[in-house]
C-alpha positions as CSV (number, residue, x, y, z in Angstrom):
1,M,-37.3,-9.2,-25.0
2,N,-35.4,-10.9,-22.2
3,N,-31.5,-10.4,-21.8
4,I,-30.5,-13.5,-23.5
5,D,-32.8,-12.9,-26.4
6,L,-31.3,-9.4,-26.6
7,L,-27.5,-10.6,-26.3
8,Q,-28.2,-13.3,-28.9
9,S,-29.7,-11.1,-31.5
10,D,-27.6,-10.8,-34.8
11,E,-27.1,-7.2,-34.3
12,V,-25.8,-7.4,-30.8
13,K,-23.6,-10.4,-31.5
14,R,-22.0,-8.6,-34.4
15,F,-21.4,-5.5,-32.2
16,I,-19.7,-7.7,-29.4
17,K,-17.5,-9.5,-31.9
18,E,-16.3,-6.1,-33.6
19,N,-15.7,-4.5,-30.3
20,V,-14.3,-7.5,-28.2
21,E,-10.8,-5.6,-28.1
22,T,-12.3,-2.1,-27.7
23,D,-11.9,-0.2,-24.3
24,P,-15.2,-1.0,-22.4
25,S,-15.1,2.4,-20.6
26,G,-15.3,4.2,-23.9
27,L,-18.3,2.2,-25.0
28,L,-20.0,3.1,-21.7
29,L,-19.3,6.7,-22.1
30,N,-20.2,7.0,-25.9
31,P,-22.8,4.2,-26.6
32,P,-24.3,3.6,-30.0
33,K,-27.7,5.2,-30.1
34,N,-29.4,1.7,-30.7
35,F,-27.8,0.0,-27.8
36,K,-28.0,3.0,-25.4
37,N,-30.7,1.3,-23.1
38,H,-28.6,-2.0,-22.8
39,I,-25.0,-0.9,-23.0
40,K,-24.2,-2.0,-19.6
41,E,-25.2,-5.7,-20.3
42,I,-23.5,-5.6,-23.6
43,V,-20.3,-4.1,-22.4
44,N,-20.2,-6.9,-19.6
45,Q,-20.2,-9.4,-22.3
46,I,-17.1,-7.8,-23.8
47,I,-15.5,-7.5,-20.4
48,A,-16.4,-11.2,-19.6
49,R,-14.7,-12.3,-22.9
50,K,-11.7,-10.3,-22.2
51,K,-11.3,-12.1,-18.8
52,A,-12.0,-15.4,-20.4
53,K,-9.2,-15.2,-22.9
54,G,-6.2,-17.4,-22.0
55,K,-8.4,-19.1,-19.4
56,L,-11.5,-20.3,-21.3
57,D,-10.6,-19.6,-24.9
58,D,-13.2,-21.8,-26.3
59,W,-15.8,-19.7,-24.5
60,A,-14.1,-16.5,-25.2
61,T,-14.3,-17.0,-29.0
62,N,-17.7,-18.6,-29.3
63,F,-20.1,-15.7,-29.8
64,E,-23.1,-18.1,-29.7
65,L,-22.7,-18.4,-25.9
66,V,-23.9,-15.9,-23.4
67,M,-21.2,-14.9,-20.7
68,P,-22.2,-14.7,-17.1
69,A,-21.0,-11.7,-15.2
70,P,-17.3,-10.9,-15.3
71,L,-16.8,-12.1,-11.6
72,S,-18.2,-15.4,-12.5
73,I,-15.3,-15.7,-15.1
74,E,-12.8,-14.8,-12.4
75,Q,-14.0,-17.5,-10.0
76,A,-14.5,-20.1,-12.7
77,S,-12.0,-22.9,-13.3
78,S,-9.9,-22.9,-16.4
79,Q,-10.3,-25.4,-19.2
80,T,-6.8,-26.8,-18.2
81,T,-7.9,-27.5,-14.5
82,C,-11.4,-28.8,-15.7
83,T,-9.6,-31.4,-17.7
84,Y,-7.5,-32.4,-14.7
85,K,-10.6,-32.8,-12.5
86,Q,-12.2,-35.0,-15.1
87,N,-9.8,-37.9,-14.0
88,L,-10.6,-37.7,-10.4
89,I,-14.3,-38.6,-10.2
90,S,-16.7,-40.7,-12.3
91,G,-19.9,-42.7,-11.8
92,D,-23.6,-42.9,-12.2
93,Y,-24.8,-39.6,-10.8
94,L,-23.2,-36.3,-10.4
95,V,-24.6,-33.3,-8.6
96,D,-22.8,-30.0,-8.9
97,L,-24.0,-28.2,-5.8
98,T,-22.4,-24.7,-6.8
99,G,-23.3,-24.6,-10.6
100,G,-22.1,-21.0,-11.2
101,M,-20.9,-20.5,-14.7
102,G,-21.1,-24.2,-15.2
103,I,-17.6,-25.0,-16.5
104,D,-16.7,-27.7,-14.1
105,C,-20.2,-29.1,-14.4
106,L,-20.1,-29.6,-18.1
107,A,-16.5,-30.9,-18.0
108,L,-17.3,-33.5,-15.2
109,S,-20.6,-34.5,-16.7
110,S,-18.7,-36.4,-19.4
111,S,-17.8,-39.0,-16.7
112,F,-21.3,-39.6,-15.4
113,N,-24.5,-41.1,-16.8
114,R,-26.7,-38.2,-15.0
115,T,-25.6,-34.8,-14.0
116,I,-27.6,-32.2,-11.9
117,Y,-26.7,-28.6,-11.8
118,V,-27.7,-26.7,-8.6
119,E,-27.5,-22.9,-8.4
120,Q,-29.2,-20.5,-6.1
121,D,-29.0,-17.4,-8.6
122,P,-31.8,-17.7,-11.1
123,A,-30.1,-15.5,-13.6
124,L,-27.0,-17.9,-13.6
125,C,-29.4,-20.9,-14.1
126,E,-31.0,-19.4,-17.2
127,I,-27.6,-18.6,-18.7
128,F,-26.3,-22.1,-18.1
129,R,-29.5,-23.5,-19.4
130,Y,-29.1,-21.6,-22.7
131,N,-25.4,-22.3,-23.0
132,S,-25.7,-26.1,-22.2
133,L,-28.1,-26.4,-25.0
134,V,-25.8,-24.5,-27.4
135,L,-23.0,-26.8,-26.5
136,D,-25.4,-29.9,-26.6
137,Y,-25.1,-31.1,-23.0
138,A,-28.0,-32.8,-21.3
139,V,-27.9,-31.5,-17.8
140,E,-30.8,-31.1,-15.3
141,I,-31.1,-27.7,-13.7
142,K,-32.3,-27.0,-10.2
143,N,-32.6,-23.3,-8.9
144,M,-32.1,-24.0,-5.2
145,E,-29.6,-23.4,-2.4
146,A,-27.0,-26.2,-1.9
147,L,-28.3,-27.4,1.7
148,D,-31.9,-27.3,0.4
149,Y,-31.2,-29.5,-2.4
150,V,-29.3,-32.1,-0.4
151,N,-32.1,-32.1,2.2
152,S,-34.8,-32.3,-0.4
153,A,-36.6,-35.6,-1.4
154,I,-35.4,-35.1,-5.1
155,C,-31.8,-35.7,-4.2
156,N,-31.0,-39.2,-5.1
157,P,-29.2,-41.0,-2.3
158,N,-27.9,-43.8,-4.4
159,K,-24.2,-43.8,-5.5
160,T,-24.2,-40.0,-5.7
161,T,-21.0,-37.9,-6.2
162,F,-21.3,-34.3,-5.3
163,Y,-19.0,-31.4,-6.5
164,L,-18.7,-28.1,-4.7
165,D,-16.8,-25.0,-5.5
166,P,-17.7,-22.7,-2.5
167,A,-17.4,-19.0,-3.0
168,R,-14.4,-17.5,-1.3
169,R,-15.7,-13.9,-1.1
170,D,-18.0,-12.3,1.5
171,S,-20.9,-10.1,0.8
172,D,-18.7,-7.3,0.4
173,Q,-16.6,-9.2,-2.2
174,K,-13.7,-9.4,0.2
175,R,-11.5,-12.7,0.2
176,V,-12.1,-15.0,3.0
177,F,-9.4,-17.5,4.3
178,R,-11.4,-20.0,6.4
179,I,-13.7,-22.7,5.1
180,E,-16.3,-21.8,7.5
181,D,-16.5,-18.3,5.9
182,C,-16.9,-19.8,2.4
183,S,-20.3,-20.2,1.0
184,P,-21.8,-22.7,1.2
185,N,-20.1,-23.8,4.4
186,L,-18.8,-27.3,4.0
187,T,-18.9,-28.1,7.6
188,E,-22.6,-27.5,7.7
189,L,-23.2,-29.5,4.6
190,L,-21.3,-32.5,5.8
191,P,-23.9,-34.3,7.9
192,A,-26.4,-34.2,5.0
193,L,-23.8,-35.1,2.6
194,R,-22.7,-38.1,4.6
195,E,-26.2,-39.7,4.3
196,K,-26.3,-39.3,0.5
197,A,-22.8,-39.0,-1.1
198,N,-20.7,-41.6,-2.7
199,H,-17.9,-39.1,-2.9
200,V,-17.5,-35.5,-2.6
201,L,-15.1,-33.4,-4.6
202,V,-14.5,-29.9,-3.2
203,K,-12.4,-27.1,-4.9
204,Y,-10.9,-24.4,-2.6
205,S,-8.6,-21.5,-3.3
206,P,-5.0,-22.3,-2.8
207,F,-4.9,-19.3,-0.4
208,L,-6.4,-21.5,2.2
209,D,-4.4,-23.4,4.7
210,I,-4.3,-27.1,4.1
211,K,-3.5,-28.2,7.7
212,G,-6.5,-26.2,8.9
213,I,-8.9,-27.7,6.3
214,L,-7.7,-31.3,7.2
215,N,-8.1,-30.7,10.9
216,T,-11.6,-29.6,10.1
217,I,-12.9,-31.7,7.4
218,P,-13.0,-35.6,8.2
219,N,-12.7,-38.5,5.6
220,V,-10.5,-36.6,3.1
221,K,-8.9,-39.4,1.0
222,E,-7.0,-37.3,-1.5
223,V,-5.8,-33.8,-1.7
224,H,-4.7,-32.4,-5.1
225,I,-2.8,-29.1,-5.3
226,V,-3.2,-27.8,-9.0
227,S,-0.8,-25.4,-10.5
228,V,-0.6,-24.2,-14.1
229,K,2.7,-23.0,-15.4
230,N,3.8,-22.8,-11.7
231,D,0.9,-20.6,-10.6
232,C,-1.1,-22.3,-7.9
233,K,-4.7,-22.4,-8.9
234,E,-6.8,-24.9,-7.0
235,L,-6.9,-27.0,-3.9
236,L,-9.0,-30.2,-4.5
237,L,-10.3,-32.4,-1.7
238,L,-11.8,-35.8,-2.4
239,I,-13.9,-36.9,0.4
240,D,-14.9,-40.6,0.9
241,F,-16.9,-41.2,3.9
242,N,-15.6,-44.8,4.2
243,F,-12.0,-43.6,4.4
244,N,-10.6,-43.0,7.8
245,G,-6.7,-42.9,7.1
246,I,-4.1,-40.2,6.3
247,P,-4.8,-38.3,3.0
248,H,-2.6,-38.8,-0.1
249,I,-1.2,-35.3,-1.3
250,T,-0.7,-34.9,-5.0
251,C,1.2,-32.0,-6.5
252,V,0.8,-31.2,-10.1
253,N,2.1,-28.3,-12.4
254,L,0.1,-28.5,-15.5
255,K,1.4,-27.0,-18.8
256,S,5.0,-27.9,-17.7
257,N,7.3,-30.8,-18.3
258,Q,7.4,-31.5,-14.6
259,G,6.3,-34.8,-13.1
260,V,3.7,-35.4,-10.5
261,Y,4.9,-35.4,-6.9
262,S,3.0,-37.3,-4.3
263,F,3.4,-38.0,-0.5
264,S,1.5,-38.0,2.7
265,S,1.8,-35.7,5.8
266,E,3.0,-38.5,7.8
267,E,5.8,-39.1,5.3
268,E,6.8,-35.5,5.5
269,A,6.7,-35.7,9.4
270,L,9.1,-38.6,9.4
271,S,11.5,-37.4,6.7
272,K,14.6,-35.6,7.6
273,A,16.4,-32.9,5.6
274,R,20.1,-33.0,5.0
275,F,21.6,-29.5,5.1
276,G,24.7,-28.3,3.6
277,E,26.5,-25.6,1.5
278,L,25.7,-24.5,-2.1
279,A,26.7,-27.0,-4.8
280,S,26.7,-26.7,-8.7
281,Y,22.8,-26.6,-9.0
282,I,20.0,-25.1,-7.2
283,F,16.6,-26.8,-7.3
284,E,13.4,-24.8,-6.5
285,P,10.2,-26.7,-5.9
286,N,7.2,-25.8,-8.0
287,A,4.3,-23.9,-6.6
288,S,2.2,-27.0,-5.7
289,V,5.1,-28.6,-3.9
290,M,5.7,-25.4,-2.0
291,K,2.0,-25.0,-1.0
292,A,2.0,-28.7,0.2
293,G,4.9,-28.1,2.5
294,A,6.9,-31.3,1.3
295,F,10.1,-29.6,2.3
296,N,11.9,-32.5,4.1
297,K,10.3,-35.3,2.0
298,I,11.4,-33.9,-1.4
299,C,14.9,-33.4,0.1
300,A,15.1,-37.0,1.1
301,D,13.4,-38.3,-2.0
302,Y,15.9,-36.8,-4.4
303,D,18.9,-36.9,-2.0
304,L,19.4,-33.3,-2.0
305,I,20.9,-30.7,0.4
306,K,18.7,-28.1,1.7
307,L,20.3,-24.7,2.0
308,G,18.7,-23.6,5.2
309,E,16.2,-24.6,7.7
310,N,13.5,-22.2,6.4
311,T,15.2,-21.6,3.0
312,H,13.2,-23.9,0.6
313,L,16.0,-24.2,-1.9
314,Y,18.0,-27.3,-2.5
315,S,21.3,-28.0,-4.0
316,E,23.6,-30.8,-5.4
317,N,26.5,-31.3,-7.7
318,R,24.4,-33.4,-10.1
319,L,21.2,-32.8,-12.2
320,V,18.0,-34.5,-11.3
321,D,15.9,-34.8,-14.4
322,S,12.5,-35.7,-12.6
323,F,12.6,-32.9,-9.9
324,P,9.1,-31.2,-9.7
325,G,10.4,-27.7,-10.1
326,K,12.9,-25.4,-11.6
327,T,16.7,-26.3,-11.9
328,F,19.3,-23.5,-11.9
329,E,23.1,-23.9,-12.7
330,V,25.2,-21.7,-10.3
331,I,27.4,-19.4,-12.2
332,S,29.0,-17.3,-9.4
333,T,28.5,-15.7,-6.1
334,A,27.1,-12.1,-6.4
335,N,27.4,-8.7,-4.7
336,E,26.1,-5.3,-5.9
337,T,28.9,-4.8,-8.1
338,S,29.1,-8.1,-9.9
339,I,25.4,-8.3,-10.6
340,K,26.0,-5.6,-13.2
341,E,28.1,-7.8,-15.3
342,F,25.0,-10.2,-15.7
343,A,22.2,-7.8,-15.8
344,T,21.4,-6.7,-19.4
345,N,20.2,-2.9,-19.3
346,G,19.3,-3.5,-15.6
347,K,17.5,-6.7,-16.4
348,I,17.9,-9.8,-14.4
349,N,15.3,-12.3,-12.9
350,V,15.3,-12.1,-9.1
351,I,14.2,-14.8,-6.7
352,T,14.4,-14.5,-2.9
353,R,13.7,-17.3,-0.4
354,N,13.9,-16.5,3.4
355,Y,16.0,-13.4,2.5
356,P,15.8,-10.2,4.6
357,L,14.3,-8.3,1.6
358,S,11.4,-9.4,-0.5
359,T,11.9,-9.8,-4.3
360,T,10.2,-6.4,-4.8
361,E,12.2,-4.7,-2.2
362,L,15.5,-6.2,-3.6
363,K,14.9,-5.3,-7.0
364,K,14.1,-1.8,-5.8
365,K,17.3,-1.5,-3.8
366,L,19.5,-2.7,-6.7
367,K,17.5,-1.0,-9.3
368,L,16.9,-4.1,-11.2
369,R,14.0,-5.2,-13.5
370,D,13.0,-8.8,-14.5
371,G,14.4,-10.0,-17.7
372,G,17.3,-11.4,-19.4
373,D,19.0,-14.8,-19.3
374,Y,20.4,-14.7,-15.8
375,F,18.7,-15.1,-12.3
376,L,19.8,-13.5,-9.1
377,V,19.0,-15.9,-6.4
378,A,19.0,-14.6,-2.9
379,F,18.7,-16.6,0.3
380,K,19.8,-17.5,3.8
381,D,22.2,-20.2,4.2
382,L,22.3,-22.9,7.1
383,N,24.1,-20.6,9.2
384,H,21.5,-17.9,8.6
385,K,23.8,-15.8,6.6
386,A,22.4,-13.9,3.7
387,K,23.8,-14.8,0.3
388,M,23.3,-13.9,-3.4
389,V,24.4,-16.0,-6.3
390,I,24.0,-15.7,-10.2
391,A,22.3,-18.5,-11.7
392,K,21.0,-19.8,-15.1
393,L,17.8,-21.6,-15.7
394,I,18.4,-25.0,-17.2
395,H,15.0,-26.8,-16.5
396,P,11.9,-24.6,-16.4
C-alpha cells in the first residue's frame, strides 16, 4: 500500500478527521497501535490541515484530499491571493514551472484552455495527480526541473504563458533575499523563456527588494503588491518580452474596503511631498503602498501633509474616503502620564513610525499591551522631534 492509499483509507481518514484539533506531539508520543508504523505521515496530515486553516479552508476541511508536507502549505498561496492572480493572466496555454502543492496551478487553469504542471519532486507530483482528480481538474503533469522542461522539445513555444513561484529558502530552509538565490533562479531561466513565452507571471516574497528586482529583470510590465487585511503577502511580476517601458505598480489590500492604488516609479520620482504640522486626521498607507514606496506620490494625489521626511504618516483637517490605508482622528497630544487616561487596563494599540523606539520597545517602556479603542501614534515630525498622540481609528 502506497502513502496515498494509506492516507485515503476510511480508517485513517476517520482518525484524521477526529483528531484534526488534537495536539500532534501527543499523537506522536502515544500513537494508536494500528497506526504506529505510519503515525508520522498521518500526523503530518493533521499538522498540514492546521496550517491550512484560515488560508486554504476549502482544502483544510476536505478530507478526500491528501495534504502535502506542512512546509508546502506555508509556502502556498492563499485562496484569496489565488483569486486575485486569476485576473492577471489568461490564454491558450499555461505552464506552471514550480507546481508544488498546485493551488495556483489549479486556480489559474480556469483561465486557460490547456495547463501543464511541472514539478521536480515526484512525491508532490503524485499528490497533485491524486488531488486534481478528486477536484475534477484536467491538468497535465511533468515530473521535471523547470529549466529542463523549458529547454525540452515538449515545451510548446506557441502563445505560452508561464507561471513561477520560486522557493525563497536555501537547502538549510533559511530565507533568502535575492532573486538569484531563489530556486529556480529566474535570471537563468529568462533566455529560454524569452524564446517560448507569451507572458511570464512570477510570484516572489514581499521581503525581496522591488528596486533590486526591477534592476535585474527586464521587460517587467506590471508589478502587483498584494496584501490581505494589511498583511503584505505577495509580490507579483508580469513580464512581457515585447514591453520595454516603465512598469506599472498596483497596490491592493484584499479583504478590506480600501481601493486599489496604482502608480509608476517615474511618477513617484517626479512627485513632491508637502510637509507640515499635525492636523485633525492621520492617514497611514496600507502595507502594499508602504512596500511600493509611493511616499511622495500618495501625498500629492490626496493633497495631504507629510509629517516628516522619513515619517510615512500623513495628515489633514479633512477626511479622504478613498485613501488606501487607515484613517485616525487625533484626540490629543500624549505623554507618559496622559496615556493612562486612554489605556484600558494597560491596553492601547501602539504604532511607531520613524520613532526612536520600536513598537515593541515603546510598549515595554510604557508597560502597555495592544487592545482597547484608542491608538498611541508615535513619530518624528518635520523638525525631527519625537511626538506621541492619542488617536481613534475611524477607517480601518
